[in-house]
TORLUMMI-310494 format. One record per residue (C-alpha): residue in one letter; y, z, x. Coordinates in nm, 3 decimals. Layout:
REM residues N
code A py Y pz Z px X $
...
This chain:
REM residues 417
code M py -0.001 pz 0.000 px 0.001 $
code D py 0.230 pz 0.036 px 0.303 $
code K py 0.291 pz -0.336 px 0.305 $
code F py 0.463 pz -0.298 px -0.037 $
code K py 0.671 pz 0.005 px 0.067 $
code L py 1.035 pz -0.077 px 0.142 $
code T py 1.256 pz 0.062 px 0.416 $
code K py 1.614 pz 0.178 px 0.356 $
code A py 1.752 pz -0.141 px 0.511 $
code E py 1.529 pz -0.356 px 0.290 $
code R py 1.636 pz -0.169 px -0.023 $
code S py 2.002 pz -0.205 px 0.073 $
code W py 1.956 pz -0.577 px 0.127 $
code I py 1.792 pz -0.611 px -0.217 $
code L py 2.078 pz -0.418 px -0.380 $
code Y py 2.330 pz -0.683 px -0.272 $
code D py 2.133 pz -0.930 px -0.486 $
code V py 2.188 pz -0.691 px -0.778 $
code G py 2.561 pz -0.698 px -0.712 $
code N py 2.624 pz -1.069 px -0.649 $
code S py 2.390 pz -1.180 px -0.928 $
code A py 2.628 pz -1.027 px -1.183 $
code F py 2.889 pz -1.284 px -1.077 $
code I py 2.660 pz -1.586 px -1.096 $
code L py 2.521 pz -1.472 px -1.434 $
code L py 2.876 pz -1.449 px -1.568 $
code V py 2.956 pz -1.791 px -1.422 $
code T py 2.653 pz -1.956 px -1.585 $
code T py 2.701 pz -1.797 px -1.926 $
code L py 3.036 pz -1.662 px -2.042 $
code V py 3.260 pz -1.853 px -1.805 $
code P py 3.166 pz -2.204 px -1.933 $
code I py 3.227 pz -2.081 px -2.288 $
code Y py 3.564 pz -1.935 px -2.197 $
code F py 3.655 pz -2.254 px -2.011 $
code N py 3.554 pz -2.449 px -2.322 $
code N py 3.815 pz -2.252 px -2.521 $
code L py 4.078 pz -2.342 px -2.262 $
code A py 3.966 pz -2.704 px -2.271 $
code E py 3.987 pz -2.721 px -2.652 $
code T py 4.339 pz -2.580 px -2.638 $
code A py 4.426 pz -2.866 px -2.404 $
code N py 4.253 pz -3.114 px -2.639 $
code L py 3.981 pz -3.217 px -2.391 $
code T py 3.671 pz -3.388 px -2.537 $
code S py 3.321 pz -3.243 px -2.493 $
code S py 3.237 pz -3.508 px -2.232 $
code E py 3.559 pz -3.432 px -2.041 $
code Y py 3.486 pz -3.060 px -2.060 $
code L py 3.136 pz -3.104 px -1.915 $
code A py 3.267 pz -3.347 px -1.652 $
code Y py 3.553 pz -3.124 px -1.530 $
code W py 3.323 pz -2.824 px -1.520 $
code G py 3.076 pz -3.027 px -1.317 $
code Y py 3.350 pz -3.150 px -1.082 $
code A py 3.468 pz -2.792 px -1.018 $
code G py 3.115 pz -2.682 px -0.929 $
code S py 3.079 pz -2.984 px -0.703 $
code I py 3.403 pz -2.914 px -0.516 $
code A py 3.302 pz -2.549 px -0.461 $
code T py 2.960 pz -2.641 px -0.324 $
code F py 3.106 pz -2.918 px -0.111 $
code L py 3.349 pz -2.672 px 0.050 $
code V py 3.068 pz -2.430 px 0.131 $
code A py 2.858 pz -2.711 px 0.276 $
code V py 3.147 pz -2.793 px 0.512 $
code I py 3.239 pz -2.439 px 0.626 $
code A py 2.900 pz -2.261 px 0.612 $
code P py 2.746 pz -2.404 px 0.934 $
code L py 3.053 pz -2.322 px 1.142 $
code F py 3.088 pz -1.964 px 1.021 $
code G py 2.711 pz -1.920 px 1.017 $
code T py 2.703 pz -2.010 px 1.385 $
code L py 2.996 pz -1.777 px 1.453 $
code A py 2.812 pz -1.494 px 1.270 $
code D py 2.523 pz -1.516 px 1.518 $
code R py 2.740 pz -1.351 px 1.782 $
code Q py 2.700 pz -0.977 px 1.824 $
code N py 2.876 pz -0.768 px 1.550 $
code Y py 3.022 pz -1.075 px 1.375 $
code K py 2.781 pz -1.124 px 1.082 $
code K py 2.868 pz -0.809 px 0.887 $
code K py 3.245 pz -0.865 px 0.924 $
code I py 3.242 pz -1.228 px 0.803 $
code F py 3.004 pz -1.133 px 0.521 $
code F py 3.239 pz -0.859 px 0.399 $
code I py 3.543 pz -1.090 px 0.408 $
code S py 3.355 pz -1.343 px 0.190 $
code V py 3.264 pz -1.073 px -0.061 $
code I py 3.624 pz -0.945 px -0.090 $
code I py 3.767 pz -1.295 px -0.138 $
code G py 3.506 pz -1.373 px -0.401 $
code A py 3.544 pz -1.049 px -0.594 $
code V py 3.925 pz -1.058 px -0.594 $
code S py 3.926 pz -1.422 px -0.710 $
code C py 3.682 pz -1.333 px -0.987 $
code S py 3.907 pz -1.054 px -1.108 $
code I py 4.204 pz -1.296 px -1.126 $
code L py 4.021 pz -1.551 px -1.346 $
code G py 4.105 pz -1.369 px -1.667 $
code F py 4.477 pz -1.409 px -1.598 $
code A py 4.466 pz -1.788 px -1.554 $
code A py 4.716 pz -1.950 px -1.791 $
code N py 4.551 pz -2.290 px -1.841 $
code W py 4.226 pz -2.476 px -1.772 $
code L py 4.340 pz -2.631 px -1.444 $
code C py 4.461 pz -2.299 px -1.299 $
code F py 4.138 pz -2.140 px -1.412 $
code L py 3.929 pz -2.403 px -1.232 $
code L py 4.124 pz -2.356 px -0.909 $
code F py 4.052 pz -1.981 px -0.899 $
code F py 3.694 pz -2.049 px -1.007 $
code I py 3.645 pz -2.285 px -0.710 $
code L py 3.780 pz -2.017 px -0.474 $
code A py 3.556 pz -1.747 px -0.621 $
code K py 3.244 pz -1.968 px -0.622 $
code T py 3.309 pz -2.085 px -0.265 $
code A py 3.342 pz -1.726 px -0.138 $
code Y py 3.033 pz -1.616 px -0.335 $
code S py 2.820 pz -1.898 px -0.192 $
code S py 2.953 pz -1.832 px 0.159 $
code S py 2.851 pz -1.465 px 0.135 $
code L py 2.496 pz -1.575 px 0.059 $
code V py 2.478 pz -1.772 px 0.383 $
code F py 2.528 pz -1.450 px 0.582 $
code Y py 2.320 pz -1.244 px 0.340 $
code D py 2.020 pz -1.477 px 0.366 $
code S py 2.050 pz -1.488 px 0.745 $
code M py 2.019 pz -1.106 px 0.753 $
code L py 1.657 pz -1.130 px 0.635 $
code P py 1.502 pz -1.160 px 0.987 $
code D py 1.700 pz -0.850 px 1.090 $
code I py 1.602 pz -0.622 px 0.804 $
code T py 1.229 pz -0.695 px 0.774 $
code K py 0.930 pz -0.832 px 0.965 $
code E py 0.784 pz -1.175 px 0.906 $
code S py 0.477 pz -1.049 px 0.715 $
code K py 0.703 pz -0.893 px 0.449 $
code M py 0.962 pz -1.170 px 0.415 $
code D py 0.809 pz -1.325 px 0.102 $
code L py 0.785 pz -0.983 px -0.065 $
code V py 1.138 pz -0.868 px 0.025 $
code S py 1.295 pz -1.203 px -0.062 $
code S py 1.117 pz -1.207 px -0.400 $
code Q py 1.222 pz -0.852 px -0.479 $
code G py 1.580 pz -0.944 px -0.396 $
code Y py 1.583 pz -1.215 px -0.662 $
code A py 1.377 pz -1.003 px -0.908 $
code F py 1.603 pz -0.700 px -0.904 $
code G py 1.905 pz -0.927 px -0.889 $
code Y py 1.798 pz -1.082 px -1.218 $
code I py 1.730 pz -0.758 px -1.400 $
code G py 2.011 pz -0.560 px -1.241 $
code S py 2.275 pz -0.819 px -1.328 $
code C py 2.183 pz -0.773 px -1.694 $
code V py 2.356 pz -0.431 px -1.700 $
code P py 2.716 pz -0.552 px -1.645 $
code F py 2.642 pz -0.875 px -1.833 $
code I py 2.538 pz -0.686 px -2.151 $
code L py 2.858 pz -0.482 px -2.128 $
code C py 3.059 pz -0.804 px -2.088 $
code L py 2.869 pz -0.960 px -2.376 $
code I py 2.955 pz -0.669 px -2.604 $
code L py 3.323 pz -0.698 px -2.506 $
code V py 3.332 pz -1.073 px -2.578 $
code L py 3.116 pz -1.090 px -2.892 $
code F py 3.273 pz -0.785 px -3.057 $
code H py 3.623 pz -0.809 px -2.917 $
code G py 3.776 pz -0.814 px -3.269 $
code K py 3.601 pz -0.496 px -3.377 $
code L py 3.704 pz -0.332 px -3.050 $
code G py 4.067 pz -0.419 px -3.117 $
code L py 4.086 pz -0.671 px -2.833 $
code T py 4.180 pz -1.036 px -2.814 $
code M py 3.932 pz -1.279 px -2.660 $
code N py 4.157 pz -1.315 px -2.354 $
code I py 4.181 pz -0.936 px -2.295 $
code A py 3.802 pz -0.904 px -2.340 $
code M py 3.746 pz -1.167 px -2.070 $
code I py 3.993 pz -0.994 px -1.838 $
code F py 3.782 pz -0.676 px -1.865 $
code A py 3.463 pz -0.880 px -1.817 $
code F py 3.590 pz -1.036 px -1.495 $
code L py 3.715 pz -0.700 px -1.364 $
code L py 3.385 pz -0.525 px -1.446 $
code T py 3.187 pz -0.796 px -1.269 $
code S py 3.408 pz -0.779 px -0.961 $
code I py 3.373 pz -0.399 px -0.935 $
code W py 2.996 pz -0.418 px -0.981 $
code W py 2.972 pz -0.682 px -0.707 $
code I py 3.170 pz -0.475 px -0.454 $
code L py 2.991 pz -0.144 px -0.531 $
code F py 2.647 pz -0.288 px -0.463 $
code T py 2.770 pz -0.440 px -0.137 $
code F py 2.842 pz -0.102 px 0.028 $
code P py 2.477 pz 0.005 px 0.088 $
code L py 2.411 pz -0.311 px 0.285 $
code L py 2.728 pz -0.268 px 0.489 $
code K py 2.619 pz 0.088 px 0.569 $
code H py 2.256 pz 0.023 px 0.666 $
code Y py 2.252 pz -0.331 px 0.807 $
code K py 2.240 pz -0.369 px 1.185 $
code Q py 2.246 pz -0.706 px 1.354 $
code L py 1.943 pz -0.686 px 1.583 $
code K py 1.911 pz -1.053 px 1.671 $
code Y py 2.217 pz -1.229 px 1.807 $
code I py 2.355 pz -1.462 px 2.071 $
code Q py 2.535 pz -1.308 px 2.368 $
code S py 2.825 pz -1.511 px 2.505 $
code Q py 3.156 pz -1.458 px 2.682 $
code T py 3.309 pz -1.792 px 2.578 $
code S py 3.557 pz -1.849 px 2.293 $
code P py 3.378 pz -1.781 px 1.961 $
code M py 3.513 pz -2.089 px 1.783 $
code K py 3.457 pz -2.319 px 2.083 $
code E py 3.102 pz -2.196 px 2.124 $
code S py 3.032 pz -2.232 px 1.750 $
code F py 3.132 pz -2.600 px 1.754 $
code S py 2.929 pz -2.658 px 2.068 $
code R py 2.612 pz -2.490 px 1.939 $
code L py 2.642 pz -2.658 px 1.602 $
code Y py 2.675 pz -3.000 px 1.769 $
code H py 2.363 pz -2.946 px 1.983 $
code T py 2.165 pz -2.808 px 1.686 $
code F py 2.239 pz -3.113 px 1.472 $
code R py 2.169 pz -3.342 px 1.767 $
code N py 1.827 pz -3.185 px 1.823 $
code M py 1.739 pz -3.132 px 1.457 $
code K py 1.524 pz -3.446 px 1.432 $
code K py 1.317 pz -3.322 px 1.726 $
code Q py 1.238 pz -3.004 px 1.526 $
code K py 1.037 pz -3.206 px 1.280 $
code S py 0.908 pz -2.924 px 1.059 $
code I py 1.256 pz -2.778 px 1.011 $
code F py 1.414 pz -3.119 px 0.954 $
code L py 1.156 pz -3.224 px 0.694 $
code F py 1.178 pz -2.894 px 0.513 $
code L py 1.556 pz -2.917 px 0.491 $
code L py 1.530 pz -3.272 px 0.352 $
code A py 1.280 pz -3.156 px 0.092 $
code F py 1.493 pz -2.852 px 0.012 $
code F py 1.796 pz -3.077 px -0.030 $
code F py 1.623 pz -3.252 px -0.318 $
code F py 1.414 pz -2.992 px -0.502 $
code I py 1.676 pz -2.715 px -0.492 $
code D py 1.924 pz -2.968 px -0.635 $
code G py 1.753 pz -2.950 px -0.971 $
code V py 1.734 pz -2.570 px -0.961 $
code Y py 2.103 pz -2.515 px -0.887 $
code T py 2.216 pz -2.787 px -1.123 $
code I py 2.017 pz -2.639 px -1.412 $
code I py 2.158 pz -2.293 px -1.331 $
code D py 2.517 pz -2.423 px -1.309 $
code M py 2.508 pz -2.660 px -1.606 $
code A py 2.272 pz -2.496 px -1.860 $
code T py 2.537 pz -2.329 px -2.076 $
code A py 2.777 pz -2.619 px -2.051 $
code Y py 2.496 pz -2.859 px -2.149 $
code G py 2.405 pz -2.645 px -2.454 $
code I py 2.767 pz -2.629 px -2.564 $
code A py 2.804 pz -3.007 px -2.528 $
code L py 2.498 pz -3.050 px -2.752 $
code G py 2.671 pz -2.833 px -3.014 $
code F py 2.445 pz -2.524 px -2.992 $
code D py 2.565 pz -2.183 px -3.111 $
code T py 2.729 pz -2.002 px -2.819 $
code T py 2.588 pz -1.660 px -2.909 $
code G py 2.237 pz -1.803 px -2.915 $
code L py 2.296 pz -1.968 px -2.576 $
code L py 2.407 pz -1.638 px -2.421 $
code L py 2.110 pz -1.444 px -2.559 $
code A py 1.870 pz -1.719 px -2.445 $
code L py 2.012 pz -1.707 px -2.089 $
code L py 1.992 pz -1.327 px -2.094 $
code T py 1.623 pz -1.379 px -2.176 $
code T py 1.596 pz -1.599 px -1.867 $
code Q py 1.709 pz -1.308 px -1.649 $
code I py 1.466 pz -1.067 px -1.813 $
code V py 1.172 pz -1.309 px -1.781 $
code A py 1.266 pz -1.391 px -1.420 $
code F py 1.235 pz -1.026 px -1.315 $
code P py 0.854 pz -0.981 px -1.350 $
code F py 0.778 pz -1.339 px -1.246 $
code A py 0.981 pz -1.311 px -0.925 $
code L py 0.789 pz -0.993 px -0.843 $
code L py 0.467 pz -1.174 px -0.934 $
code F py 0.537 pz -1.457 px -0.689 $
code G py 0.617 pz -1.201 px -0.418 $
code R py 0.276 pz -1.036 px -0.472 $
code L py 0.096 pz -1.372 px -0.498 $
code S py 0.240 pz -1.473 px -0.161 $
code S py 0.024 pz -1.203 px 0.001 $
code R py -0.291 pz -1.370 px -0.143 $
code Y py -0.201 pz -1.738 px -0.156 $
code N py -0.025 pz -1.977 px 0.080 $
code T py 0.352 pz -1.975 px 0.034 $
code A py 0.368 pz -2.355 px 0.044 $
code T py 0.111 pz -2.387 px -0.235 $
code L py 0.314 pz -2.154 px -0.459 $
code M py 0.628 pz -2.356 px -0.386 $
code K py 0.458 pz -2.681 px -0.482 $
code V py 0.355 pz -2.527 px -0.815 $
code C py 0.717 pz -2.422 px -0.878 $
code I py 0.857 pz -2.767 px -0.797 $
code L py 0.616 pz -2.946 px -1.031 $
code C py 0.679 pz -2.697 px -1.311 $
code Y py 1.055 pz -2.744 px -1.269 $
code T py 1.006 pz -3.119 px -1.296 $
code G py 0.835 pz -3.067 px -1.632 $
code I py 1.111 pz -2.828 px -1.743 $
code T py 1.379 pz -3.090 px -1.664 $
code L py 1.189 pz -3.356 px -1.861 $
code F py 1.178 pz -3.118 px -2.156 $
code A py 1.554 pz -3.059 px -2.128 $
code V py 1.623 pz -3.432 px -2.170 $
code F py 1.487 pz -3.414 px -2.526 $
code L py 1.666 pz -3.100 px -2.639 $
code R py 1.784 pz -3.135 px -2.996 $
code F py 1.745 pz -2.790 px -3.154 $
code Q py 1.852 pz -2.441 px -3.053 $
code W py 1.495 pz -2.302 px -3.050 $
code Q py 1.409 pz -2.562 px -2.781 $
code F py 1.682 pz -2.411 px -2.562 $
code W py 1.507 pz -2.075 px -2.595 $
code V py 1.180 pz -2.229 px -2.479 $
code L py 1.367 pz -2.390 px -2.189 $
code A py 1.528 pz -2.057 px -2.094 $
code I py 1.193 pz -1.877 px -2.083 $
code C py 1.029 pz -2.150 px -1.874 $
code V py 1.317 pz -2.153 px -1.628 $
code G py 1.289 pz -1.774 px -1.593 $
code M py 0.922 pz -1.803 px -1.504 $
code F py 0.981 pz -2.017 px -1.192 $
code Q py 1.349 pz -1.975 px -1.095 $
code G py 1.310 pz -1.663 px -0.883 $
code G py 0.987 pz -1.783 px -0.727 $
code I py 1.117 pz -2.112 px -0.593 $
code Q py 1.442 pz -1.960 px -0.463 $
code A py 1.282 pz -1.658 px -0.297 $
code L py 0.992 pz -1.845 px -0.138 $
code S py 1.221 pz -2.119 px -0.008 $
code R py 1.439 pz -1.860 px 0.162 $
code S py 1.149 pz -1.671 px 0.322 $
code Y py 0.960 pz -1.990 px 0.416 $
code F py 1.265 pz -2.115 px 0.606 $
code A py 1.323 pz -1.776 px 0.772 $
code K py 0.969 pz -1.795 px 0.915 $
code I py 1.010 pz -2.135 px 1.082 $
code I py 1.348 pz -2.088 px 1.251 $
code P py 1.448 pz -1.896 px 1.569 $
code P py 1.540 pz -1.545 px 1.440 $
code E py 1.826 pz -1.498 px 1.689 $
code C py 1.993 pz -1.812 px 1.546 $
code S py 1.942 pz -1.720 px 1.178 $
code G py 2.315 pz -1.742 px 1.088 $
code E py 2.345 pz -2.087 px 1.239 $
code Y py 2.028 pz -2.215 px 1.076 $
code F py 2.102 pz -2.060 px 0.737 $
code G py 2.449 pz -2.221 px 0.757 $
code I py 2.272 pz -2.557 px 0.790 $
code Y py 2.026 pz -2.448 px 0.519 $
code D py 2.327 pz -2.397 px 0.295 $
code I py 2.455 pz -2.747 px 0.375 $
code F py 2.133 pz -2.892 px 0.241 $
code G py 2.120 pz -2.653 px -0.053 $
code K py 2.482 pz -2.673 px -0.160 $
code G py 2.499 pz -3.041 px -0.071 $
code A py 2.215 pz -3.096 px -0.313 $
code S py 2.391 pz -2.896 px -0.583 $
code F py 2.700 pz -3.108 px -0.521 $
code I py 2.497 pz -3.425 px -0.585 $
code G py 2.322 pz -3.285 px -0.890 $
code T py 2.628 pz -3.155 px -1.073 $
code T py 2.822 pz -3.470 px -0.982 $
code L py 2.542 pz -3.696 px -1.114 $
code V py 2.529 pz -3.508 px -1.444 $
code A py 2.911 pz -3.507 px -1.469 $
code V py 2.961 pz -3.877 px -1.383 $
code I py 2.676 pz -4.012 px -1.600 $
code S py 2.776 pz -3.790 px -1.894 $
code H py 3.140 pz -3.894 px -1.859 $
code T py 3.067 pz -4.266 px -1.815 $
code F py 2.802 pz -4.312 px -2.086 $
code H py 2.911 pz -4.027 px -2.316 $
code N py 2.548 pz -3.910 px -2.314 $
code E py 2.468 pz -3.564 px -2.180 $
code S py 2.090 pz -3.606 px -2.198 $
code L py 2.105 pz -3.921 px -1.984 $
code G py 2.293 pz -3.726 px -1.717 $
code V py 2.027 pz -3.453 px -1.710 $
code S py 1.742 pz -3.707 px -1.678 $
code S py 1.860 pz -3.806 px -1.329 $
code I py 1.741 pz -3.469 px -1.195 $
code I py 1.372 pz -3.552 px -1.255 $
code I py 1.363 pz -3.818 px -0.982 $
code I py 1.523 pz -3.577 px -0.734 $
code F py 1.256 pz -3.316 px -0.798 $
code L py 0.979 pz -3.568 px -0.734 $
code I py 1.137 pz -3.679 px -0.406 $
code G py 1.166 pz -3.316 px -0.299 $
code F py 0.799 pz -3.255 px -0.379 $
code V py 0.678 pz -3.545 px -0.163 $
code L py 0.902 pz -3.446 px 0.130 $
code F py 0.793 pz -3.082 px 0.109 $
code C py 0.428 pz -3.183 px 0.127 $
code K py 0.503 pz -3.371 px 0.449 $
code A py 0.702 pz -3.075 px 0.589 $
code D py 0.416 pz -2.837 px 0.518 $
code Q py 0.170 pz -3.067 px 0.690 $
code C py 0.394 pz -3.062 px 0.997 $
code V py 0.419 pz -2.680 px 0.995 $
code R py 0.043 pz -2.644 px 0.970 $
code S py -0.009 pz -2.890 px 1.254 $
code Q py 0.228 pz -2.691 px 1.476 $
code Q py 0.051 pz -2.366 px 1.389 $
code R py -0.289 pz -2.514 px 1.484 $
code N py -0.149 pz -2.629 px 1.818 $
């Protein structure tokens, strides 16, 4: 049973997932609905609403893809990772708290882009802490528990926010005031659950250098990209990750907006997505336990194929009950594919360069999300057909599956040699 017992550092690392997940749950549920109200006030059509929301998400992920490798490389220096991580959290939480005071839809999107960029940047450093806080044999378990408790823990502030928004009239509040409280509550929750990690995390693996930090970061990043094709297993995994995680992030980012565009009841959408979080908790834990009995790559292949089927089902959504089925199915595999991807990558990279490599990991992950949300936005906007936009994700999942199979073959070959 010792292999399932967590250290103080591991528990602190998991708690940050509880804190930051509150922000992303708010972003994927209440925020699109609130933005829809701002869009309707400005007389935007449903296609324009979905498109502008998609563009905002794309810009945020593009910015992270650009800055993450540089700061990830910088964070590999001794005592840098915790500092840059904390700065990202503060920028993200403060920007989140300001969202409720945005006067119009464009101003709202600008602050949203800043908050989402800082949030995603913090995850680069957070993910790269994994080799420092646990040993390789426990990475799948710890990573899965991070996502699991993130899903269930984020439900606490979300339910409070949901009560504020759904019953704002009975509470004597306007919708705008209710959202201000929701954003503030989420920001405070995010910061509070960051402190344990700041207290207990120690950067054990790092690069020692006396040269200029920024100069060295550019130099190391250049050499890493130049040699990436020689590291075949890492290169193939990142290509595969680029494609299959695209669908995952796009579904997370666009689910509520897609349901609203189809005319579904917003209260039903919120409750369905809350169900996703609840379902994801036991299934993320399950995948963590299964990883001790079955090959991690095999479990990831199952998740990718199941997500492909989920996306195909989403194309034919017509009724609200179908959205509930979709939400439950997503919850079953969402935590598994995210957690196992993170721990699988952590196992095949040099641990002392984890910040640098997870910065590149984020390029491929966020770059994929940029493509996915942009595809959905452009196709929906051009053809005025939301379902057609969603259908493009299926092909991306299939490409990711094929590439991952090749990457896994390469990893196994290296292990045999």
